[in-house]
C-alpha positions as CSV (number, residue, x, y, z in Angstrom):
1,X,163.5,124.9,57.5
2,X,160.7,125.6,60.2
3,X,159.5,122.0,59.8
4,X,162.7,120.5,59.9
5,X,163.5,122.3,63.3
6,X,160.1,121.1,64.6
7,X,160.8,117.9,63.8
8,X,164.2,117.7,65.3
9,X,162.8,119.1,68.3
10,X,160.0,116.6,68.7
11,X,162.2,114.0,68.1
12,X,164.9,115.0,70.7
13,X,161.9,115.5,73.3
14,X,160.8,111.8,72.4
15,X,164.2,110.6,73.0
16,X,164.6,112.3,76.2
17,X,161.4,111.0,77.5
18,X,162.1,107.3,76.7
19,X,165.3,107.8,78.4
20,X,164.0,109.2,81.4
21,X,161.0,106.4,81.4
22,X,164.1,103.8,81.2
23,X,165.4,104.7,84.5
24,X,162.0,104.2,86.3
25,X,162.3,100.3,86.5
26,X,165.8,100.6,88.3
27,X,164.3,102.8,90.9
28,X,161.3,100.6,91.4
29,X,163.6,97.6,91.9
30,X,165.3,99.0,94.7
31,X,162.6,98.2,97.3
32,X,163.3,96.8,100.7
33,X,161.9,93.2,99.4
34,X,164.1,93.4,96.3
35,X,167.2,94.2,98.4
36,X,166.5,91.4,100.8
37,X,165.8,88.9,98.1
38,X,168.9,89.9,95.9
39,X,170.9,89.3,99.1
40,X,169.3,85.9,99.7
41,X,169.7,84.9,96.1
42,X,173.5,85.6,96.4
43,X,174.0,84.1,99.7
44,X,172.1,81.1,99.4
45,X,172.0,80.5,95.4
46,X,175.2,82.0,94.2
47,X,173.1,84.2,91.9
48,X,175.1,87.7,92.1
49,X,173.0,89.7,89.6
50,X,171.8,92.9,91.1
51,X,173.9,92.6,94.2
52,X,176.1,95.4,93.6
53,X,173.1,97.7,93.0
54,X,171.5,96.9,96.4
55,X,174.8,97.4,98.6
56,X,175.3,100.8,99.6
57,X,179.1,102.1,98.8
58,X,179.7,102.6,102.6
59,X,178.2,98.9,103.4
60,X,180.1,97.0,106.1
61,X,180.1,93.3,106.7
62,X,181.1,91.8,110.2
63,X,181.1,88.1,111.2
64,X,181.7,86.8,114.7
65,X,184.2,83.9,114.7
66,X,184.6,82.6,118.0
67,X,185.5,85.7,120.1
68,X,187.0,87.7,117.0
69,X,185.1,90.0,114.9
70,X,186.1,90.0,111.3
71,X,185.2,93.1,109.0
72,X,184.8,93.3,105.4
73,X,184.0,96.2,102.7
74,X,181.7,96.1,99.9
75,X,184.3,95.5,97.6
76,X,185.8,92.5,99.6
77,X,181.9,91.0,99.7
78,X,181.5,91.3,96.1
79,X,184.8,89.8,95.4
80,X,184.0,86.8,97.5
81,X,180.4,86.4,96.0
82,X,181.5,86.6,92.5
83,X,184.3,84.1,93.3
84,X,181.5,81.9,94.5
85,X,178.9,82.8,91.7
86,X,176.5,80.0,91.0
87,X,177.1,77.8,93.8
88,X,174.1,76.9,95.7
89,X,174.2,76.1,99.5
90,X,172.9,73.3,100.9
91,X,170.7,75.2,103.4
92,X,167.0,76.4,104.1
93,X,166.3,80.1,104.5
94,X,164.0,81.8,106.8
95,X,163.6,85.5,107.3
96,X,162.0,87.8,109.9
97,X,161.7,91.4,110.7
98,X,163.8,92.1,113.9
99,X,163.2,95.8,114.0
100,X,161.4,98.3,111.9
101,X,161.9,102.0,112.6
102,X,158.9,104.1,113.0
103,X,159.9,106.5,110.2
104,X,160.1,103.5,107.6
105,X,163.6,104.3,106.7
106,X,165.3,101.6,108.5
107,X,164.7,97.9,109.0
108,X,166.6,95.0,110.2
109,X,165.9,91.5,108.8
110,X,167.1,88.5,110.1
111,X,168.3,85.9,107.6
112,X,168.5,82.6,108.9
113,X,170.6,79.8,106.8
114,X,170.0,76.5,108.4
115,X,172.7,73.9,107.6
116,X,172.8,70.3,108.8
117,X,175.1,70.9,111.8
118,X,174.7,74.7,112.5
119,X,172.9,78.0,111.7
120,X,174.2,81.2,110.0
121,X,172.2,84.2,111.0
122,X,172.8,87.3,109.4
123,X,171.4,90.4,110.6
124,X,170.8,92.7,107.7
125,X,170.3,96.6,107.9
126,X,168.2,97.8,104.9
127,X,167.9,101.7,104.6
128,X,166.2,103.9,102.4
129,X,169.0,105.8,101.0
130,X,167.0,108.4,98.8
131,X,168.4,106.3,96.0
132,X,166.2,103.3,97.0
133,X,166.5,100.7,99.8
134,X,170.0,99.4,100.1
135,X,171.9,97.1,102.6
136,X,174.0,99.1,104.9
137,X,175.2,96.6,107.3
138,X,175.3,93.0,107.9
139,X,176.5,91.2,110.9
140,X,176.8,87.4,110.9
141,X,176.8,85.0,113.9
142,X,177.0,80.9,113.8
143,X,175.2,78.9,116.2
């Protein structure tokens, strides 16, 4: 009986260790570069896998259209992106760091999508939320 208890305790500890280890790759994925790459893949290539994980629950999306600012929630954006899944945009994408806070917890990345007749510039705010780097704000302008 004592051997059976020891065996079950060892088995339980092993299972808990495996489950805990399984969470590490997900946490490692939520880096700043992963968040931006996932956003670009969704916007430019229609590859929405992982987008939900890199968008903060309170993420806000704003778009300047003429003199009017349109605002969208995370849910609005995910619904739009999922309805346009696997549709690649005919554009080239360039990124640049606009601002990096000295505490290394917030960055603003400019994502330019160059089309034939115009440029869509997305100013993406990426924040270290404690649960990994997540997109908290995207402001879009057209030139």
